[in-house]
C-alpha positions in Angstrom: 33.7 -91.3 46.5 32.8 -89.7 49.8 34.8 -90.7 52.9 32.5 -90.9 55.9 34.0 -91.2 59.3 32.2 -92.1 62.5 34.1 -90.7 65.5 33.7 -92.4 68.8 34.9 -95.2 71.1 32.4 -97.7 69.9 29.6 -97.0 72.4 25.9 -97.7 71.6 25.4 -94.1 70.4 28.4 -94.5 68.0 26.9 -97.7 66.6 23.5 -96.1 66.1 25.1 -93.1 64.3 26.9 -95.5 62.1 23.7 -97.4 61.3 21.7 -94.2 60.6 24.5 -92.8 58.4 24.8 -96.0 56.4 21.0 -96.0 55.9 21.1 -92.3 54.7 24.0 -92.8 52.4 22.5 -95.9 50.8 19.2 -94.1 50.3 21.0 -91.3 48.6 22.8 -93.8 46.4 26.2 -92.4 47.4 29.5 -94.0 46.4 31.1 -93.9 49.8 33.6 -95.5 52.2 32.8 -95.6 55.9 35.4 -95.7 58.5 35.1 -96.0 62.3 37.6 -93.8 64.1 38.0 -95.1 67.6 41.5 -94.0 68.6 41.1 -91.0 71.0 44.2 -89.2 69.5 42.8 -89.5 66.0 39.4 -88.3 67.2 40.9 -85.3 68.9 42.5 -84.2 65.6 39.0 -83.4 64.4 38.4 -81.1 67.4 35.5 -83.3 68.6 34.5 -82.3 72.1 31.4 -84.5 72.5 30.9 -87.9 70.9 29.8 -89.4 68.7 30.9 -87.3 65.7 30.4 -87.5 62.0 33.0 -86.3 59.5 32.6 -86.2 55.7 35.7 -86.0 53.5 37.8 -85.1 56.6 35.5 -82.3 57.8 33.6 -82.6 61.1 29.9 -82.0 60.3 28.2 -83.3 63.5 29.0 -83.8 67.1 27.3 -84.9 70.3 24.1 -86.3 68.9 22.5 -89.1 66.9 20.3 -87.6 64.3 17.7 -89.6 62.2 18.7 -90.9 58.8 16.6 -88.1 57.2 18.7 -85.5 59.0 21.9 -87.2 58.0 20.8 -87.2 54.4 20.8 -83.4 54.5 24.4 -83.4 55.8 25.5 -85.9 53.1 23.6 -84.5 50.2 
């Protein structure tokens, strides 16, 4: 099971990233758990400098933008 984490304070961009990521993961048929990390101290542990961020299995793979579901599929696949 993949652990997908959305890093951000809950802003509109963070919510959009979560929605796009869920769409991409569902399309790929992944077995995953999605977590929203909103505590700034927890976010900083990933080294995120610009939100929102996306981490997969504890590794930061994207920061500072909201890619399309198709772009996210490439990061998850």
